[in-house]
FIRO-251704 format. One record per atom (N, C-alpha, C): z, x negated, y; residue number from 1; residue in one letter; atom name. Coordinates in steps of 0.1 Angstrom, whole numbers, plus 5000, padded with zeros to 4 digits. Layout:
REM residues N
- Z; X; Y; NUM; a; CA $
...
This chain:
REM residues 121
- 8260; 7481; 9393; 1; m; N $
- 8264; 7488; 9381; 1; m; CA $
- 8278; 7494; 9384; 1; m; C $
- 8279; 7507; 9381; 2; a; N $
- 8291; 7514; 9383; 2; a; CA $
- 8301; 7512; 9372; 2; a; C $
- 8314; 7512; 9375; 3; c; N $
- 8324; 7510; 9364; 3; c; CA $
- 8327; 7523; 9357; 3; c; C $
- 8325; 7535; 9363; 4; g; N $
- 8328; 7547; 9357; 4; g; CA $
- 8343; 7551; 9358; 4; g; C $
- 8351; 7544; 9365; 5; a; N $
- 8365; 7547; 9366; 5; a; CA $
- 8367; 7558; 9376; 5; a; C $
- 8378; 7566; 9374; 6; v; N $
- 8381; 7577; 9383; 6; v; CA $
- 8395; 7574; 9388; 6; v; C $
- 8397; 7574; 9400; 7; l; N $
- 8410; 7572; 9406; 7; l; CA $
- 8415; 7586; 9412; 7; l; C $
- 8427; 7590; 9408; 8; v; N $
- 8432; 7603; 9412; 8; v; CA $
- 8445; 7600; 9420; 8; v; C $
- 8446; 7604; 9432; 9; v; N $
- 8458; 7602; 9440; 9; v; CA $
- 8464; 7616; 9443; 9; v; C $
- 8477; 7617; 9439; 10; v; N $
- 8483; 7630; 9441; 10; v; CA $
- 8497; 7627; 9448; 10; v; C $
- 8503; 7637; 9454; 11; p; N $
- 8516; 7636; 9460; 11; p; CA $
- 8526; 7632; 9450; 11; p; C $
- 8537; 7626; 9455; 12; r; N $
- 8549; 7623; 9447; 12; r; CA $
- 8554; 7636; 9441; 12; r; C $
- 8558; 7635; 9428; 13; g; N $
- 8563; 7647; 9421; 13; g; CA $
- 8553; 7655; 9413; 13; g; C $
- 8541; 7651; 9413; 14; v; N $
- 8531; 7657; 9405; 14; v; CA $
- 8529; 7650; 9392; 14; v; C $
- 8532; 7656; 9381; 15; g; N $
- 8531; 7650; 9368; 15; g; CA $
- 8517; 7649; 9363; 15; g; C $
- 8515; 7639; 9354; 16; r; N $
- 8501; 7637; 9348; 16; r; CA $
- 8498; 7648; 9339; 16; r; C $
- 8486; 7654; 9341; 17; a; N $
- 8481; 7665; 9333; 17; a; CA $
- 8490; 7677; 9332; 17; a; C $
- 8498; 7680; 9343; 18; l; N $
- 8507; 7692; 9343; 18; l; CA $
- 8502; 7702; 9353; 18; l; C $
- 8505; 7714; 9351; 19; r; N $
- 8501; 7725; 9360; 19; r; CA $
- 8512; 7727; 9371; 19; r; C $
- 8524; 7722; 9368; 20; y; N $
- 8535; 7723; 9377; 20; y; CA $
- 8540; 7710; 9382; 20; y; C $
- 8546; 7710; 9393; 21; t; N $
- 8552; 7697; 9398; 21; t; CA $
- 8565; 7694; 9390; 21; t; C $
- 8569; 7682; 9391; 22; l; N $
- 8581; 7677; 9383; 22; l; CA $
- 8593; 7684; 9389; 22; l; C $
- 8594; 7687; 9402; 23; d; N $
- 8605; 7694; 9407; 23; d; CA $
- 8606; 7708; 9402; 23; d; C $
- 8595; 7715; 9401; 24; a; N $
- 8594; 7729; 9396; 24; a; CA $
- 8598; 7729; 9381; 24; a; C $
- 8594; 7719; 9373; 25; i; N $
- 8598; 7718; 9359; 25; i; CA $
- 8613; 7716; 9358; 25; i; C $
- 8618; 7707; 9366; 26; g; N $
- 8633; 7704; 9366; 26; g; CA $
- 8640; 7717; 9369; 26; g; C $
- 8636; 7724; 9380; 27; y; N $
- 8642; 7737; 9384; 27; y; CA $
- 8642; 7747; 9372; 27; y; C $
- 8630; 7748; 9366; 28; a; N $
- 8629; 7758; 9355; 28; a; CA $
- 8638; 7754; 9343; 28; a; C $
- 8639; 7742; 9340; 29; l; N $
- 8647; 7737; 9329; 29; l; CA $
- 8662; 7740; 9332; 29; l; C $
- 8666; 7738; 9344; 30; a; N $
- 8679; 7740; 9349; 30; a; CA $
- 8683; 7755; 9348; 30; a; C $
- 8674; 7763; 9353; 31; l; N $
- 8677; 7778; 9352; 31; l; CA $
- 8678; 7782; 9338; 31; l; C $
- 8669; 7778; 9329; 32; w; N $
- 8668; 7783; 9315; 32; w; CA $
- 8679; 7776; 9307; 32; w; C $
- 8680; 7763; 9308; 33; g; N $
- 8690; 7756; 9299; 33; g; CA $
- 8704; 7756; 9304; 33; g; C $
- 8706; 7752; 9317; 34; y; N $
- 8719; 7751; 9322; 34; y; CA $
- 8725; 7765; 9327; 34; y; C $
- 8716; 7772; 9334; 35; g; N $
- 8720; 7785; 9340; 35; g; CA $
- 8719; 7796; 9330; 35; g; C $
- 8713; 7794; 9318; 36; r; N $
- 8712; 7804; 9308; 36; r; CA $
- 8704; 7816; 9312; 36; r; C $
- 8695; 7815; 9322; 37; a; N $
- 8686; 7826; 9325; 37; a; CA $
- 8677; 7828; 9314; 37; a; C $
- 8672; 7841; 9313; 38; t; N $
- 8662; 7843; 9303; 38; t; CA $
- 8649; 7837; 9306; 38; t; C $
- 8640; 7836; 9297; 39; a; N $
- 8627; 7829; 9299; 39; a; CA $
- 8619; 7838; 9310; 39; a; C $
- 8620; 7851; 9309; 40; e; N $
- 8614; 7859; 9319; 40; e; CA $
- 8619; 7857; 9333; 40; e; C $
- 8633; 7857; 9334; 41; q; N $
- 8639; 7854; 9347; 41; q; CA $
- 8635; 7841; 9353; 41; q; C $
- 8634; 7831; 9344; 42; t; N $
- 8630; 7818; 9348; 42; t; CA $
- 8615; 7818; 9353; 42; t; C $
- 8607; 7824; 9345; 43; r; N $
- 8593; 7825; 9349; 43; r; CA $
- 8591; 7832; 9363; 43; r; C $
- 8598; 7843; 9365; 44; q; N $
- 8597; 7850; 9378; 44; q; CA $
- 8602; 7841; 9389; 44; q; C $
- 8612; 7832; 9387; 45; a; N $
- 8617; 7824; 9398; 45; a; CA $
- 8607; 7812; 9400; 45; a; C $
- 8600; 7808; 9390; 46; v; N $
- 8592; 7795; 9392; 46; v; CA $
- 8577; 7797; 9392; 46; v; C $
- 8572; 7806; 9384; 47; s; N $
- 8557; 7807; 9383; 47; s; CA $
- 8551; 7818; 9392; 47; s; C $
- 8540; 7814; 9397; 48; t; N $
- 8532; 7824; 9405; 48; t; CA $
- 8521; 7831; 9397; 48; t; C $
- 8520; 7827; 9384; 49; a; N $
- 8510; 7833; 9376; 49; a; CA $
- 8514; 7848; 9372; 49; a; C $
- 8504; 7856; 9372; 50; t; N $
- 8506; 7870; 9368; 50; t; CA $
- 8503; 7873; 9354; 50; t; C $
- 8495; 7865; 9348; 51; a; N $
- 8491; 7867; 9334; 51; a; CA $
- 8502; 7864; 9324; 51; a; C $
- 8504; 7872; 9314; 52; r; N $
- 8514; 7870; 9304; 52; r; CA $
- 8508; 7869; 9290; 52; r; C $
- 8514; 7862; 9281; 53; g; N $
- 8509; 7862; 9267; 53; g; CA $
- 8510; 7875; 9260; 53; g; C $
- 8501; 7878; 9251; 54; f; N $
- 8500; 7891; 9244; 54; f; CA $
- 8511; 7892; 9233; 54; f; C $
- 8514; 7881; 9226; 55; s; N $
- 8524; 7883; 9215; 55; s; CA $
- 8538; 7885; 9219; 55; s; C $
- 8542; 7878; 9230; 56; a; N $
- 8556; 7880; 9235; 56; a; CA $
- 8556; 7878; 9250; 56; a; C $
- 8552; 7889; 9257; 57; p; N $
- 8551; 7888; 9272; 57; p; CA $
- 8564; 7884; 9279; 57; p; C $
- 8576; 7887; 9272; 58; e; N $
- 8589; 7884; 9279; 58; e; CA $
- 8593; 7869; 9277; 58; e; C $
- 8585; 7862; 9269; 59; q; N $
- 8588; 7848; 9266; 59; q; CA $
- 8580; 7839; 9275; 59; q; C $
- 8584; 7827; 9276; 60; w; N $
- 8576; 7817; 9283; 60; w; CA $
- 8576; 7804; 9275; 60; w; C $
- 8567; 7802; 9266; 61; s; N $
- 8567; 7791; 9257; 61; s; CA $
- 8566; 7777; 9264; 61; s; C $
- 8561; 7777; 9276; 62; t; N $
- 8560; 7765; 9284; 62; t; CA $
- 8574; 7759; 9285; 62; t; C $
- 8585; 7766; 9286; 63; l; N $
- 8598; 7761; 9287; 63; l; CA $
- 8602; 7752; 9275; 63; l; C $
- 8598; 7757; 9264; 64; r; N $
- 8601; 7750; 9251; 64; r; CA $
- 8593; 7737; 9250; 64; r; C $
- 8580; 7738; 9255; 65; r; N $
- 8572; 7726; 9255; 65; r; CA $
- 8577; 7716; 9265; 65; r; C $
- 8582; 7720; 9276; 66; w; N $
- 8587; 7710; 9286; 66; w; CA $
- 8600; 7704; 9281; 66; w; C $
- 8609; 7712; 9274; 67; a; N $
- 8621; 7706; 9269; 67; a; CA $
- 8618; 7696; 9257; 67; a; C $
- 8608; 7700; 9249; 68; a; N $
- 8605; 7691; 9238; 68; a; CA $
- 8598; 7678; 9243; 68; a; C $
- 8590; 7679; 9254; 69; g; N $
- 8582; 7668; 9258; 69; g; CA $
- 8588; 7661; 9271; 69; g; C $
- 8601; 7662; 9273; 70; a; N $
- 8607; 7657; 9285; 70; a; CA $
- 8605; 7642; 9287; 70; a; C $
- 8606; 7634; 9276; 71; a; N $
- 8604; 7620; 9278; 71; a; CA $
- 8590; 7617; 9283; 71; a; C $
- 8580; 7624; 9278; 72; r; N $
- 8566; 7622; 9283; 72; r; CA $
- 8565; 7627; 9297; 72; r; C $
- 8572; 7638; 9301; 73; i; N $
- 8570; 7643; 9314; 73; i; CA $
- 8578; 7635; 9324; 73; i; C $
- 8591; 7632; 9322; 74; f; N $
- 8599; 7625; 9331; 74; f; CA $
- 8601; 7610; 9329; 74; f; C $
- 8596; 7605; 9318; 75; g; N $
- 8597; 7591; 9316; 75; g; CA $
- 8609; 7587; 9306; 75; g; C $
- 8609; 7575; 9303; 76; s; N $
- 8620; 7570; 9293; 76; s; CA $
- 8634; 7572; 9299; 76; s; C $
- 8643; 7573; 9291; 77; g; N $
- 8657; 7575; 9295; 77; g; CA $
- 8661; 7590; 9296; 77; g; C $
- 8651; 7599; 9294; 78; t; N $
- 8653; 7613; 9295; 78; t; CA $
- 8661; 7617; 9282; 78; t; C $
- 8672; 7625; 9284; 79; p; N $
- 8679; 7629; 9272; 79; p; CA $
- 8671; 7641; 9265; 79; p; C $
- 8664; 7637; 9255; 80; s; N $
- 8655; 7648; 9249; 80; s; CA $
- 8656; 7650; 9234; 80; s; C $
- 8667; 7645; 9228; 81; t; N $
- 8668; 7647; 9214; 81; t; CA $
- 8682; 7654; 9211; 81; t; C $
- 8682; 7661; 9199; 82; g; N $
- 8694; 7668; 9194; 82; g; CA $
- 8696; 7682; 9200; 82; g; C $
- 8701; 7691; 9192; 83; g; N $
- 8704; 7704; 9196; 83; g; CA $
- 8692; 7713; 9197; 83; g; C $
- 8694; 7725; 9202; 84; t; N $
- 8682; 7734; 9204; 84; t; CA $
- 8675; 7730; 9216; 84; t; C $
- 8663; 7735; 9218; 85; l; N $
- 8655; 7731; 9230; 85; l; CA $
- 8662; 7736; 9242; 85; l; C $
- 8669; 7747; 9242; 86; r; N $
- 8676; 7752; 9253; 86; r; CA $
- 8688; 7742; 9257; 86; r; C $
- 8694; 7737; 9247; 87; d; N $
- 8705; 7727; 9249; 87; d; CA $
- 8699; 7715; 9255; 87; d; C $
- 8687; 7711; 9250; 88; r; N $
- 8681; 7699; 9256; 88; r; CA $
- 8677; 7701; 9270; 88; r; C $
- 8672; 7713; 9273; 89; a; N $
- 8669; 7717; 9287; 89; a; CA $
- 8681; 7715; 9296; 89; a; C $
- 8693; 7719; 9291; 90; a; N $
- 8705; 7718; 9299; 90; a; CA $
- 8709; 7703; 9302; 90; a; C $
- 8707; 7695; 9291; 91; r; N $
- 8710; 7680; 9293; 91; r; CA $
- 8700; 7674; 9302; 91; r; C $
- 8687; 7678; 9301; 92; i; N $
- 8677; 7673; 9310; 92; i; CA $
- 8680; 7677; 9325; 92; i; C $
- 8684; 7689; 9327; 93; a; N $
- 8688; 7694; 9340; 93; a; CA $
- 8700; 7685; 9346; 93; a; C $
- 8710; 7683; 9338; 94; a; N $
- 8721; 7675; 9342; 94; a; CA $
- 8716; 7660; 9345; 94; a; C $
- 8707; 7655; 9337; 95; w; N $
- 8702; 7642; 9340; 95; w; CA $
- 8694; 7641; 9353; 95; w; C $
- 8686; 7652; 9355; 96; l; N $
- 8678; 7652; 9368; 96; l; CA $
- 8687; 7654; 9380; 96; l; C $
- 8698; 7662; 9378; 97; t; N $
- 8708; 7664; 9388; 97; t; CA $
- 8714; 7650; 9393; 97; t; C $
- 8716; 7641; 9383; 98; s; N $
- 8721; 7628; 9387; 98; s; CA $
- 8712; 7620; 9395; 98; s; C $
- 8699; 7624; 9395; 99; r; N $
- 8689; 7616; 9403; 99; r; CA $
- 8686; 7623; 9416; 99; r; C $
- 8693; 7633; 9420; 100; s; N $
- 8691; 7640; 9432; 100; s; CA $
- 8696; 7631; 9444; 100; s; C $
- 8688; 7629; 9454; 101; p; N $
- 8692; 7620; 9465; 101; p; CA $
- 8705; 7625; 9473; 101; p; C $
- 8706; 7638; 9474; 102; l; N $
- 8718; 7644; 9481; 102; l; CA $
- 8724; 7655; 9473; 102; l; C $
- 8731; 7652; 9462; 103; p; N $
- 8736; 7662; 9453; 103; p; CA $
- 8745; 7672; 9461; 103; p; C $
- 8744; 7685; 9457; 104; t; N $
- 8752; 7696; 9463; 104; t; CA $
- 8762; 7702; 9453; 104; t; C $
- 8760; 7699; 9440; 105; g; N $
- 8769; 7705; 9430; 105; g; CA $
- 8762; 7718; 9424; 105; g; C $
- 8751; 7722; 9430; 106; q; N $
- 8743; 7733; 9425; 106; q; CA $
- 8733; 7728; 9415; 106; q; C $
- 8735; 7729; 9402; 107; v; N $
- 8726; 7722; 9392; 107; v; CA $
- 8711; 7726; 9394; 107; v; C $
- 8707; 7739; 9395; 108; p; N $
- 8693; 7741; 9396; 108; p; CA $
- 8687; 7735; 9409; 108; p; C $
- 8694; 7735; 9420; 109; r; N $
- 8689; 7729; 9432; 109; r; CA $
- 8688; 7714; 9431; 109; r; C $
- 8699; 7708; 9426; 110; d; N $
- 8699; 7694; 9424; 110; d; CA $
- 8689; 7689; 9414; 110; d; C $
- 8686; 7697; 9403; 111; a; N $
- 8676; 7693; 9393; 111; a; CA $
- 8662; 7693; 9399; 111; a; C $
- 8660; 7703; 9408; 112; f; N $
- 8648; 7704; 9415; 112; f; CA $
- 8645; 7691; 9423; 112; f; C $
- 8655; 7687; 9431; 113; f; N $
- 8653; 7675; 9439; 113; f; CA $
- 8653; 7662; 9431; 113; f; C $
- 8661; 7662; 9420; 114; g; N $
- 8660; 7651; 9411; 114; g; CA $
- 8647; 7649; 9404; 114; g; C $
- 8640; 7661; 9401; 115; g; N $
- 8627; 7660; 9395; 115; g; CA $
- 8617; 7654; 9405; 115; g; C $
- 8619; 7656; 9417; 116; r; N $
- 8610; 7650; 9428; 116; r; CA $
- 8611; 7635; 9428; 116; r; C $
- 8623; 7630; 9425; 117; f; N $
- 8625; 7615; 9426; 117; f; CA $
- 8625; 7608; 9413; 117; f; C $
- 8622; 7614; 9402; 118; v; N $
- 8621; 7608; 9389; 118; v; CA $
- 8607; 7601; 9389; 118; v; C $
- 8607; 7589; 9384; 119; h; N $
- 8594; 7582; 9382; 119; h; CA $
- 8588; 7585; 9369; 119; h; C $
- 8579; 7594; 9370; 120; a; N $
- 8572; 7599; 9358; 120; a; CA $
- 8561; 7589; 9354; 120; a; C $
- 8557; 7591; 9341; 121; r; N $
- 8547; 7582; 9336; 121; r; CA $
- 8533; 7586; 9341; 121; r; C $
């Protein structure tokens, strides 16, 4: 009798039910929140997708979803409350930077590597 369970093994840094790796999400949040890049600039730096939304092609609503759902994405302890979603993204980027194994002082780069080493749910 089969148990019906499915075991999925993925490389470190791949979040559950996400289309992007945790390091890419950390990098995007750092560019948008900390670096104050526009959503379109951030999308161009992170996403390989060519399709854009019809209602606001210069926006990337995924950034706001990631900032709002940071605790679900990166685990407990993620600073995800208070302020605008862009302010939250900046705090999340700083938090991820503190988890970078070899910090360089460059927040987007360090948030990228911090995202790789965060223990996600």
